[in-house]
N, C-alpha and C positions, 0 to 999 in steps of 0.2 A: 432619618431623611439620608440618602445617600451621600456620601463624601466623593467631592469633586476629584477627578484624575490627574495626578502632578503634569505638568507640561512635558517633563522628560521623557516622563513614561509615553504619552501620546507620539511623541518624536519618533521614540523607538518602535513603537508598534507602527508608525507610518511608514519607516523603511522598510518594516518586514513586510507588509502589504505591497511594496514596491520591487523588493525581490523576488516576490512571489509572483508578481507581474512578468520581471524581467527575466526570472530563470525556469518557469514552468509553464506560461500561458502562451502569450503572442499569437503566431498564427495556429496554433494548435488548439488556442481556446481564447479567441479575440472577444466574446463576451464576458468572461470571468478577469481576461485583461484590463477591461475596460471598468468593471466593478471595483477591482482592487487598486486601480490608480486614484477613481474617484473617491473610494473610500479613506484612502492615504490622504486626501486634500479635505478631510471632514472631521472638525474635532468630536461632534455629536455621535458618528458613527465610530469613529475610535474609542469611545468611552466606553461604549456598548462591547467592543472587541476586547477590551481591557479586562472584562470580568472572565476570561477564559483562565483554566486553570493552571498552573505550573506546568511546565513542559509539553502544554498542546499547542498546536500551530493555530494561532488566531486567524489568520485568512481562511483558511479552510474550513474554520469551524464556525464562524460567522455567517459565510458561504452557504455552508450546509444547512446551517438553523434556517435561514430564510428559505432555503430550498425545501425542507422539511415542512415548513408551515405551509407553503403553497401547494404540496403534494397531498398534504392532510386537508385540503378544501377552504385555506383562506381565500375570500374573494375580496381581490383587489387589482387594479390597472397593472402592478407589476407583473401578474401572472402573464400577459399577454406576450412578455419577452423571454419566456421559458419555455423554448420546445417541448419538455418534459411535461410540461402544464397543458400547452395547446395542442400538441401533437402534429405542430407542424414540422417542416424539415428543417427549417433553421429558424435563427434570431431576426426579427424584423428590424428594418432598419429606424434610425433615430437613437435618441439618446437616452438609456434606461436609467439613467442617475437621477432625476427628477422623482422617477418613481420609485425608484429602490429607498431614495431617504424619507419618501412618505409613508412607504410599507414599514419602514424600520421604527418611525415615530407612532404610526398605528399600533404596531405589534411589540411595543418596546419592552412589555413585560413578560409574554412568553419569549421573546428572543433572548432576554437576559437569563431567564430560566434556563433555555436550551444553552446558552453559550456558556453558563457556569456551571452547568454539570452534565455536558456532555464530552465525549471522547472522538478524536477523528480515528475511527476503525475500518477505513475505506478496506476494503476486501477485493483486490481487482484480479480475479482469476487468469486474466492475460498475462499476468506476471510469470505463469508457468512457461511461457515460451522461452525464458531465459533461466527458468529453474530448471526445466528438463534435461538441457545439456550438462548443466553443472550438478545433478544428483546423475547423472551417467557418469561423471567424471570422478563423483564419490565413491561410487560402486566398482568402477575400475580400479583408482585407486586402494580398495578395500578387498581385492581379490576377488569381488564378485559376489561379496557375502551381501545377503539381504538390507537392507535399510531400516532401522530404526528412526523414524522422522519425528522431531521435537521442534515445533514453529513457536518463536516468540512473537506474541501482538497479533494472534492468528485471528481475531476478529470472530467469523463465522467457521474458519477453518478449510476455505475453499481451496486454497493453495496446496494443502495435504492430499487434496485427491489429483493431483496432477497427470497420474497416469490411469485416469480415466476418460482423458480429455484426447481429441486429435489435434495434429500441428500442422501448418502448412507454411513453410519458410520459402516458397518461391521457387521458380524453376524446376518443378518437379520433386521437390525435397520434401517429402512427409516423414512425420513419426506420429507414433501409436497407434491404436485402431482405425484402419481408413475408414471403417463404418460407425465410430464414435459419434454421437448424436450431439456432440458440442465439437467446434473446429475452432482452433485459434490460426489467424494468420501473422505474420512477423516477415518484416523486410531483413535481409542481412546486409550490412555493411562491411567493408575491410576486405583484405584478402583471404583471411582464413576461413572455415568452415568449421562450426561447432560440432562435436561428434553425436548427431542428430540422426544417423543411417543405423545405429546400434540398437539393440532390442533394449527395452525399458527394464528397468532394475525391478527386481523383487522387493517390496513393502511389508515388513513384517509388525511393524508400529506407528501408526498415527496420532500424535498428540500436539493438541494446539494447547497455548497458555495465553491468557489475555485478562486486563484486570475487571472486565466486564465482558464475558463473552456472549455473541449474538445467537440467541436460541432460533434455530430455523422452524420453530412452529410458534413463533411470537410476530406477528402481523405487525406493530408499532415497530420492533427492534428492525424488522426487515426494512420497513419504510425508512429507519434511520439509514441503513445501509443505502439504500437507492438513492436518498439525497445527497450521500456524500460524492455520487457519480455525478460529475458535472454536467449541467442540465443541455449543453451543446453537444452532447457526445449520446445520441441515442442507440446507438450499436452495443454500445458497453452496457447500458441499462438493460437492453435485450438480452444479452449474453448474460449478464447477472440473474435474470428471472430462471435463464435456461440452465444455469448452474444452480439455482436455488433447488429446482424439482429433482434433480441428480443426489444432491447431498442430503435432502431430505430422507432419500431411500439408504443410501450409505453413508451416515453422519461419522465424523471422526470425532474422537474423544477431547472435549474441550475442559480445560482445568481453569477455574478462577482464581485469579490472585496476582500478586506481584511477581514477575518474573525472578526478581531477586531472592524469593523464598520459596516459590514453587519449584522453580528450574533443579535445584538439587534432588528434591521428590521424584520428579519424572525421570531425572538420569538414572537413579537409583533403580527403578522400576523396569528400566529399559532392559530387553533382553540382553545377556554378555555376548551371546555368538553372533550379535547382529552389528552392522556399521552404524555407530551413531552419530546422525548428522545433528547440529542443532542451527536452526537457519531463521533469518528473520528478513523481512522486506519493507523498507521506508518506515523501519519500527523506532529506531534510536534516536531520531529526530523529537521525537514524543517524551523521550526520558529527560527530565533535567540533568545538566550536565555533571551534577556528582553521581547522578545514580549512573549514567553513561559510563563512567569510570568503574563504579563497583561491578557492573557486568562484565566489562572486560577483566577485570580479576577475579571474578566468579569464574568465568570460560576456564581460565588459567588453572585454577584451582579443582575446578571439575576434572580437566585434562590429565591431573596426577593419577585421579583415580581410575583410568581407563582410557584406552585409544579415543579421540572425539575428533570429530570433523566440524568445522564451525563456518556456516556459509552465510555472509553478510553483503546484502544489496542496498545500498544506501545513497542519499544524493552526495553529488560531490560540486555543485556549484558551477559557475560561468570560468571559475580561474584556470579548471583544467581541460574542460569541453565546450566548444560552443554550443551544442546542441541545447534547445532547451528540454527540462526535465530529465537530464542527463544523470543516469547512476553508475557506480562501479559495483559490480559483483567481484568479492574476493572471497577465496577459500583459504582458511587457515587449518592446516593438519597438524594434531598432536599424536603421534606416533613413537613408540618406543621409547619416550622421553624428549624425542626431538619436535622442534615448533618450525614449520616451513609454511610459507605464505605465499599464495600463487593467484594473480589476478586475473581471473577469467574472461572477463568481459565489460565491455561499456554495453550500457542498453538503456533504454528509453523507461522511465518511471512505471508506464502503463503497458509495458511489453509492446509496443508498436516496431520497434528496430532493436536490432542486436548486432553489437560489433564485436566477434570472438575474439581473445588475444593470446590464450594460452596454447602455445605452437606445440608442447609437448601432448596435448590431447586434441589435435587437429585430424577432422577424419578423414 
């Protein structure tokens, strides 16, 4: 018999769902905003979310688990509220919470299985809109040497293919190949321009590390990636399908395992004449706190063996920036025994906007 979840744990979970709504949803995702706040007020739903493994983001995981079952053909009234299921342009009016609660009761067993075993592995290729100028900055600081890229938390490794995409930053500012079959748009905020007019850096190595990499030839795994895309964002789902097709033709190298164990091996295998760049986006939030500190220590230890560029883009909450979904992209350089940190940009978690901060690299 399943043990009841302590009230203190449910209260902490409720706060996480409210923070998710406050910090990441709002007008950007009003449907998920409504669901997250409804879940926060429902002990039965919170009890399901409580089965999330340590380090995983319970709001994203529960919502993705429900979405995955609907995409897999679960026949339920809740599906009418999901544009990704109905192929409608928008979420219909009305309160989705009664149907959501009923769905979670009806599908409790498969939901518990997905929540307790699943991982938040969102692979949002539009994040390349802020990775592109960051990689250009790394290449410039490395004297134009080709990049050896290692992504931690790579999922399917779609961001490792950043130079295969086209970019439109508005006002006639383009980057990448003009005839690229996949083009991402991104709004520029602030007074500084990112270094997007320069040529793309050369890449010699593309390696992704993930606990469970997403194989691009596995339909069930790809459905899970699709379920992690919020249902009210059909354009994100369309782009993801397009990138799948490209990545299946040019798959990056993906290594399975804990980054704390696998990263030293990947660094040792990287070509010594390339500029080594270890990067991650929206990854550290899924590490238990103790593992985050061990990861930071590991980066410093690896940098004693060779020069290294560490590129991190992680959420910062509302205390520093008011925009929902705001992340900060930071470049830490370890060169010739010196460590220098540069704050490159604020950016949206899914790459919809970018505010460049690094005046030393202003185009």
